C-alpha positions as CSV (number, residue, x, y, z in Angstrom):
1,M,-5.5,-21.7,13.1
2,H,-4.1,-18.2,13.9
3,P,-2.5,-16.4,10.9
4,W,1.3,-16.3,11.0
5,S,4.0,-14.5,9.2
6,I,6.9,-16.1,7.3
7,K,9.0,-13.1,7.9
8,R,8.4,-13.0,11.7
9,R,8.8,-16.8,12.1
10,L,12.0,-17.0,10.0
11,S,13.5,-14.0,11.9
12,R,12.7,-15.5,15.3
13,A,14.2,-18.8,14.3
14,L,17.4,-17.4,12.8
15,I,17.9,-15.0,15.7
16,G,17.3,-17.8,18.1
17,F,19.8,-20.1,16.4
18,V,22.4,-17.3,16.1
19,T,22.0,-16.4,19.8
20,L,22.2,-20.1,20.8
21,F,25.3,-20.7,18.7
22,W,26.8,-17.5,20.0
23,I,26.3,-18.5,23.6
24,A,27.6,-22.0,22.8
25,G,30.7,-20.4,21.2
26,V,31.3,-18.2,24.3
27,V,30.9,-21.2,26.6
28,V,33.3,-23.3,24.5
29,A,35.7,-20.4,24.4
30,A,35.5,-20.1,28.2
31,F,36.4,-23.8,28.6
32,A,39.2,-23.5,26.1
33,V,40.6,-20.5,28.0
34,R,40.3,-22.3,31.3
35,L,42.3,-25.3,29.9
36,E,44.9,-23.0,28.5
37,I,45.2,-21.2,31.8
38,I,45.5,-24.5,33.7
39,E,48.2,-25.7,31.3
40,V,50.2,-22.4,31.5
41,F,50.0,-22.1,35.2
42,D,50.8,-25.8,35.7
43,G,53.9,-25.4,33.6
44,A,54.9,-22.3,35.5
45,L,54.2,-24.2,38.8
46,R,56.5,-27.1,37.7
47,A,59.2,-24.7,36.7
48,T,58.9,-22.7,39.9
49,G,59.1,-25.9,41.9
50,S,62.3,-26.8,40.2
51,E,63.8,-23.4,41.1
52,L,62.6,-23.7,44.7
53,V,64.1,-27.1,45.4
54,P,67.6,-25.8,46.4
55,V,66.1,-23.2,48.6
56,A,63.8,-25.6,50.3
57,L,66.7,-28.2,50.9
58,E,69.0,-25.5,52.3
59,E,66.4,-24.3,54.8
60,Y,65.5,-27.9,55.7
61,R,69.2,-28.8,56.4
62,R,69.6,-25.7,58.5
63,K,66.5,-26.7,60.5
64,V,67.8,-30.2,60.9
65,S,71.3,-29.1,62.0
66,G,69.8,-26.8,64.6
67,Q,71.3,-23.6,63.2
68,A,69.4,-20.6,64.7
69,D,70.3,-18.0,62.1
70,L,68.0,-18.5,59.2
71,R,68.1,-15.0,58.0
72,P,69.9,-15.7,54.7
73,S,67.5,-18.5,53.7
74,E,64.5,-16.5,54.9
75,A,65.6,-13.7,52.7
76,R,65.8,-16.1,49.8
77,S,62.5,-17.7,50.5
78,F,60.7,-14.4,51.1
79,A,60.5,-14.0,47.4
80,F,58.1,-16.9,47.3
81,S,56.0,-16.0,50.3
82,A,52.2,-15.8,50.2
83,S,52.4,-12.0,50.4
84,R,54.2,-11.7,47.1
85,S,53.7,-14.6,44.7
86,H,51.0,-16.8,46.1
87,V,53.4,-19.8,45.8
88,H,54.4,-22.0,48.8
89,Y,56.3,-25.2,49.2
90,L,56.4,-28.2,51.6
91,L,58.7,-31.1,52.4
92,R,57.0,-34.3,53.4
93,D,58.5,-37.6,54.6
94,G,57.5,-41.0,53.5
95,A,54.6,-41.1,55.9
96,G,53.2,-37.8,54.5
97,T,54.1,-35.7,57.6
98,V,55.2,-32.1,56.8
99,V,58.8,-31.8,57.9
100,F,59.3,-28.3,56.6
101,A,57.1,-25.6,55.2
102,S,57.7,-22.1,53.7
103,R,56.4,-19.1,55.3
104,G,52.7,-18.5,54.4
105,A,52.2,-22.2,53.5
106,P,48.8,-23.8,54.6
107,D,48.8,-24.7,58.3
108,K,46.9,-27.9,57.7
109,P,48.7,-30.6,55.7
110,P,47.0,-31.2,52.4
111,S,45.2,-34.5,51.9
112,I,46.9,-35.4,48.7
113,P,48.6,-38.7,47.7
114,L,52.4,-39.1,47.8
115,K,52.6,-39.5,44.1
116,K,54.0,-37.4,41.4
117,G,51.5,-35.1,39.7
118,F,49.1,-32.2,40.1
119,Y,46.3,-32.1,42.7
120,D,43.7,-29.6,43.8
121,Y,42.9,-29.4,47.5
122,G,41.2,-26.5,49.3
123,D,42.3,-23.2,47.9
124,Y,45.5,-24.5,46.4
125,R,46.9,-26.3,43.4
126,Y,49.7,-28.7,44.3
127,Y,52.6,-30.2,42.3
128,T,54.3,-33.2,44.0
129,H,57.5,-35.0,43.1
130,F,60.0,-37.2,45.0
131,L,63.6,-36.1,45.8
132,K,65.6,-39.3,45.8
133,D,68.8,-37.9,47.4
134,E,67.0,-36.5,50.4
135,G,64.2,-39.2,50.6
136,V,61.5,-36.6,50.9
137,W,58.6,-35.4,48.8
138,F,58.7,-31.9,47.6
139,V,55.3,-30.2,47.2
140,V,54.9,-26.7,45.7
141,A,51.5,-25.0,46.1
142,H,49.8,-22.1,44.2
143,E,46.6,-20.4,45.2
144,L,43.7,-21.2,42.9
145,Q,42.2,-17.7,43.3
146,E,44.9,-16.2,41.0
147,R,44.1,-18.7,38.3
148,R,40.4,-18.0,38.6
149,E,41.1,-14.2,38.3
150,A,43.3,-14.8,35.3
151,A,40.7,-17.1,33.6
152,V,37.9,-14.7,34.2
153,G,39.9,-11.8,32.9
154,M,40.8,-13.6,29.7
155,W,37.3,-14.9,29.3
156,V,35.8,-11.4,29.7
157,G,38.3,-10.0,27.2
158,L,37.5,-12.7,24.7
159,A,33.7,-12.7,25.2
160,S,33.1,-8.9,25.4
161,P,33.6,-8.4,21.6
162,L,31.4,-11.3,20.8
163,I,28.7,-10.1,23.1
164,A,29.0,-6.6,21.7
165,L,28.6,-8.0,18.1
166,L,25.5,-10.0,19.0
167,P,23.0,-7.1,18.5
168,I,24.7,-6.4,15.1
169,A,24.3,-10.0,14.1
170,V,20.7,-9.9,15.2
171,F,20.1,-6.8,13.1
172,A,21.9,-8.3,10.1
173,V,19.7,-11.4,10.3
174,W,16.5,-9.3,10.6
175,R,17.6,-7.1,7.7
176,T,18.5,-10.1,5.5
177,V,15.2,-11.8,6.2
178,D,13.4,-8.5,5.5
179,R,15.1,-8.0,2.1
180,T,14.6,-11.7,1.2
181,T,10.9,-11.6,1.9
182,T,10.4,-8.3,0.1
183,P,9.2,-10.0,-3.1
184,I,6.6,-11.9,-1.1
185,S,5.3,-8.6,0.4
186,R,5.4,-7.1,-3.1
187,V,3.2,-9.8,-4.6
188,S,0.9,-9.7,-1.6
189,D,0.5,-5.9,-1.9
190,E,-0.1,-6.1,-5.6
191,L,-2.8,-8.8,-5.2
192,E,-4.5,-6.8,-2.4
193,A,-4.5,-3.7,-4.5
194,R,-6.1,-5.5,-7.4
195,S,-9.8,-5.0,-8.1
196,G,-12.3,-7.0,-10.1
197,S,-11.6,-4.8,-13.1
198,D,-7.8,-5.3,-12.9
199,L,-7.2,-9.0,-13.8
200,N,-4.0,-8.5,-15.7
201,P,-1.2,-11.0,-15.1
202,I,1.4,-10.2,-12.4
203,D,4.9,-9.4,-13.8
204,P,7.3,-12.1,-12.4
205,A,10.4,-10.0,-13.2
206,G,12.6,-9.7,-10.2
207,L,10.9,-12.4,-8.2
208,P,12.7,-15.5,-6.8
209,T,12.3,-18.8,-8.5
210,E,10.5,-20.2,-5.5
211,L,7.6,-17.8,-6.3
212,T,7.5,-18.5,-10.0
213,P,5.1,-21.5,-9.8
214,V,2.8,-19.5,-7.5
215,I,2.8,-16.5,-9.8
216,D,2.2,-18.7,-12.9
217,S,-0.8,-20.4,-11.2
218,V,-2.2,-17.0,-10.1
219,N,-1.8,-15.6,-13.6
220,K,-3.6,-18.6,-15.1
221,L,-6.4,-18.3,-12.6
222,M,-6.8,-14.5,-13.3
223,T,-6.8,-15.2,-17.0
224,R,-9.6,-17.8,-16.6
225,L,-11.5,-15.5,-14.2
226,K,-11.2,-12.5,-16.6
227,A,-12.5,-14.7,-19.5
228,A,-15.4,-15.9,-17.3
229,I,-16.3,-12.3,-16.2
230,E,-16.1,-11.0,-19.7
231,S,-18.3,-13.8,-20.9
232,E,-20.8,-13.1,-18.1
233,R,-20.8,-9.4,-18.9
234,A,-21.4,-10.2,-22.6
235,F,-24.2,-12.5,-21.7
236,A,-25.8,-9.9,-19.5
237,A,-25.5,-7.2,-22.2
238,N,-26.9,-9.6,-24.9
239,A,-29.7,-10.7,-22.7
240,A,-30.6,-7.1,-21.9
241,H,-30.8,-6.4,-25.6
242,E,-32.6,-9.6,-26.6
243,L,-35.2,-9.7,-23.8
244,R,-36.0,-6.1,-23.2
245,N,-37.1,-5.4,-26.8
246,P,-39.4,-8.4,-27.2
247,I,-41.2,-7.8,-23.9
248,A,-41.6,-4.1,-24.9
249,A,-43.0,-5.2,-28.3
250,V,-45.4,-7.6,-26.8
251,R,-46.6,-5.0,-24.3
252,A,-47.2,-2.5,-27.1
253,Q,-49.2,-5.1,-29.0
254,I,-51.3,-5.9,-25.8
255,Q,-51.9,-2.1,-25.3
256,V,-53.1,-1.8,-28.9
257,L,-55.3,-4.8,-28.4
258,A,-56.7,-3.4,-25.1
259,A,-57.5,-0.1,-26.9
260,N,-59.3,-2.0,-29.7
261,L,-61.3,-4.1,-27.1
262,K,-62.2,-1.1,-25.0
263,G,-65.9,-1.2,-24.1
264,T,-66.0,-5.0,-24.4
265,S,-65.9,-7.7,-21.8
266,D,-62.3,-8.5,-22.8
267,S,-61.0,-5.0,-22.2
268,T,-60.2,-5.5,-18.5
269,R,-58.4,-8.7,-19.2
270,A,-56.3,-7.1,-21.8
271,E,-55.4,-4.2,-19.6
272,G,-54.4,-6.6,-16.8
273,L,-52.2,-8.5,-19.2
274,A,-50.5,-5.3,-20.2
275,L,-49.8,-4.4,-16.5
276,Q,-48.4,-7.9,-15.9
277,L,-46.1,-7.5,-18.9
278,A,-44.9,-4.2,-17.6
279,G,-44.1,-5.8,-14.2
280,L,-42.3,-8.6,-16.0
281,G,-40.3,-6.1,-18.0
282,R,-39.2,-4.3,-14.8
283,R,-38.3,-7.6,-13.1
284,V,-36.2,-8.7,-16.1
285,E,-34.5,-5.3,-16.0
286,K,-33.7,-5.8,-12.3
287,M,-32.4,-9.3,-12.9
288,L,-30.2,-8.1,-15.7
289,Q,-28.9,-5.3,-13.5
290,M,-28.2,-7.8,-10.8
291,A,-26.3,-10.0,-13.2
292,R,-24.2,-7.1,-14.3
293,A,-23.5,-6.1,-10.7
294,E,-22.5,-9.7,-9.8
295,A,-20.2,-9.7,-12.8
296,G,-18.3,-6.8,-11.2
297,F,-18.8,-3.9,-13.5
298,G,-18.9,-1.6,-10.5
299,H,-15.1,-2.1,-10.1
300,S,-14.5,0.2,-13.1
301,R,-12.6,3.4,-12.2
302,E,-13.3,5.6,-15.3
303,R,-14.1,9.3,-14.7
304,T,-17.8,10.1,-14.7
305,D,-19.6,13.4,-14.1
306,L,-21.9,12.6,-11.2
307,A,-24.1,15.7,-11.6
308,A,-24.6,15.2,-15.3
309,I,-25.8,11.6,-14.9
310,A,-28.0,12.6,-12.0
311,A,-29.7,15.3,-14.1
312,L,-30.3,12.9,-17.0
313,V,-31.9,10.3,-14.8
314,V,-34.0,12.9,-13.0
315,D,-35.3,14.3,-16.3
316,D,-36.2,10.7,-17.4
317,F,-38.2,10.1,-14.3
318,R,-40.0,13.5,-14.6
319,Q,-41.5,12.2,-17.9
320,Q,-43.5,9.6,-16.0
321,S,-47.0,10.6,-15.2
322,N,-46.9,9.4,-11.6
323,V,-43.7,11.5,-10.9
324,G,-43.6,14.7,-12.8
325,A,-42.9,17.8,-10.7
326,R,-42.7,15.7,-7.5
327,L,-39.0,15.1,-8.2
328,R,-36.9,18.0,-7.1
329,F,-33.2,18.1,-8.1
330,D,-30.4,20.5,-6.9
331,A,-26.6,20.4,-6.8
332,D,-24.2,22.4,-4.7
333,D,-22.1,23.3,-7.7
334,D,-23.0,23.9,-11.3
335,Q,-19.6,22.5,-12.4
336,A,-18.9,18.9,-13.1
337,C,-18.5,16.6,-10.0
338,W,-16.1,13.8,-11.1
339,V,-16.3,10.3,-9.5
340,A,-14.3,7.1,-10.2
341,M,-17.1,4.9,-11.5
342,D,-18.6,3.5,-14.6
343,Q,-21.3,5.7,-16.2
344,D,-23.8,2.8,-16.5
345,A,-23.1,1.9,-12.9
346,V,-23.8,5.5,-11.7
347,A,-27.0,5.6,-13.8
348,I,-28.2,2.2,-12.4
349,V,-27.5,3.4,-8.8
350,F,-29.5,6.7,-9.4
351,R,-32.4,4.9,-11.2
352,N,-32.8,2.3,-8.4
353,V,-32.7,4.8,-5.5
354,I,-35.1,7.2,-7.2
355,E,-37.4,4.3,-8.2
356,N,-37.4,3.1,-4.6
357,A,-38.5,6.6,-3.5
358,V,-41.2,6.7,-6.1
359,H,-42.6,3.3,-5.2
360,H,-42.4,3.6,-1.4
361,G,-42.8,7.3,-0.9
362,R,-46.1,9.0,0.0
363,D,-48.2,9.9,-3.1
364,R,-48.1,13.5,-4.3
365,E,-45.3,14.3,-1.7
366,P,-42.1,15.7,-3.1
367,I,-39.0,13.6,-3.7
368,E,-35.7,15.5,-3.1
369,V,-32.4,14.6,-4.9
370,H,-29.4,16.6,-3.8
371,V,-25.8,16.2,-5.2
372,G,-23.2,17.6,-2.8
373,R,-19.7,18.9,-3.5
374,D,-18.3,16.0,-1.5
375,R,-19.7,13.5,-4.0
376,T,-22.5,12.6,-1.7
377,V,-26.0,12.2,-3.0
378,R,-29.1,12.3,-0.8
379,V,-32.5,11.0,-1.9
380,V,-35.3,11.8,0.5
381,N,-39.0,10.8,0.2
382,A,-42.0,11.3,2.5
383,G,-43.4,8.4,4.4
384,D,-43.8,6.7,7.7
385,A,-40.6,6.3,9.7
386,L,-39.3,2.7,9.6
387,P,-37.9,0.9,12.7
388,Q,-34.1,0.4,12.8
389,A,-34.5,-3.4,12.5
390,E,-36.4,-3.0,9.3
391,L,-33.7,-0.7,7.8
392,G,-31.1,-3.5,8.0
393,K,-33.2,-5.8,5.9
394,L,-33.9,-3.4,3.1
395,M,-30.6,-4.3,1.3
396,A,-31.4,-8.0,1.4
397,R,-32.5,-9.7,-1.8
398,F,-36.3,-9.7,-2.6
399,H,-37.1,-7.9,0.6
400,R,-39.8,-5.2,0.2
401,G,-40.1,-2.5,2.8
402,D,-43.9,-2.2,2.4
403,A,-45.9,-5.3,1.6
404,R,-48.6,-3.2,0.0
405,Q,-46.2,-2.2,-2.7
406,A,-46.3,-5.5,-4.5
407,S,-45.0,-4.0,-7.8
408,G,-41.5,-3.7,-6.4
409,S,-39.0,-6.5,-7.1
410,G,-37.1,-6.2,-3.8
411,L,-33.8,-6.0,-5.7
412,G,-33.3,-2.2,-6.2
413,L,-31.4,-1.4,-2.9
414,T,-29.6,-4.7,-3.1
415,I,-28.2,-3.8,-6.5
416,V,-27.2,-0.3,-5.3
417,D,-25.4,-1.7,-2.2
418,M,-23.5,-4.2,-4.3
419,I,-22.4,-1.7,-6.9
420,M,-21.3,0.8,-4.3
421,R,-19.3,-1.7,-2.4
422,Q,-17.5,-2.7,-5.6
423,A,-16.7,0.9,-6.5
424,G,-15.4,1.7,-3.0
425,G,-18.4,3.8,-2.0
426,R,-21.2,3.3,0.5
427,L,-24.9,3.3,0.8
428,V,-26.4,4.5,4.1
429,L,-30.2,4.3,4.8
430,A,-31.9,6.4,7.5
431,S,-35.5,6.7,8.7
432,P,-36.7,9.2,9.7
433,A,-34.8,11.4,7.3
434,Q,-32.3,13.9,8.6
435,G,-34.0,17.0,9.9
436,R,-37.4,15.5,9.7
437,A,-39.7,13.6,12.0
438,D,-40.6,11.0,9.3
439,G,-39.6,10.0,5.8
440,F,-36.9,7.9,4.4
441,E,-33.4,8.9,3.2
442,A,-30.8,7.1,1.1
443,V,-27.3,8.6,1.3
444,I,-24.9,7.5,-1.4
445,E,-21.1,8.2,-1.0
446,F,-19.3,8.0,-4.4
447,P,-15.6,7.4,-4.7
448,R,-13.5,10.4,-5.8
449,A,-11.9,10.4,-9.2
450,V,-8.1,10.7,-9.4
């Protein structure tokens, strides 16, 4: 299912409903205006017909008596001609025949019943009633075009303000939805900004009651998660203390035993046992580092001097007989280089990357460690260039880049990659190394301290 937005869906629904009701209101207003126009014009047509009856009867009598001079009546009826008021009148006998018509009246007799009332026919609206004294039907007609123009004019005048206010209503709806959903966006942003080291409860102050159960559940979940992470970190720390020392003590005892058995048939066996214990100690150390990394201690954002930690780790490796002067260290700046990362995490990252270079680098070839001003560390060792497909596998668990180096645990670069991801940094591997035809390079980008 595609992701969807409450804000967008609610805005569209409300704007759609507002627009629909707005259009419905304008249509209803148009019908109401039309009915009012019809009622007003029909009343005016009835009143006009009553006023025109004497004029029509006088002209009809003149016509029947055969008087030729119709000028007075024509002058009187001219006020109601088609050229002035769009109102005309007819006199019809009992058979429906037009016996008299005003000037401008329709040439064709209307097909309307001889019955009192209003009728539409063609382009006219007719009102018919019977004159008992004369025995004729009086029909007064008014052009429908004038009614249509009046109705359209009134509808436009009524609808224009409503249509002009529609964009304002749409903006008001969008703004209201935006302000209403702001607490949801605030909670979402706060959760997104949280890291594994920040599991404090979310403050529900100012949030709507609908979000209170969600916030309570999230806070309870984070409380349990914080307790679980702290318990796991405590276990990792306790295990590191409880396992590292006994293994080191047993190894020391085996080394003493091997020295005492030197020259005997059991000497080789004792030395092999000491080597196995050393390998076991390194594997336990890696597993404990992995446990700490999975517990999320790389999320810490305390200020740490990158150059100082690097120098300490390099000095420690230089004490090893198989490293010594091979390890070359330099920094762009003698001053402190601050990063946002836990000290132990930085030390573990350095130790694993340098250890990887020692184990997999070419013997007696230098190992270069460079700390840049941009908080980027480059560790370069000599060796055959690796194919690109192999580089992508080096950060997988228990994968060794060189099968001949069986002493490695296959977890060093995995631990480094996990910690750097948690800290917001990055580990980039390259082979051949930059500026060289062979070798291996690990580039570590540390997050900047605020």
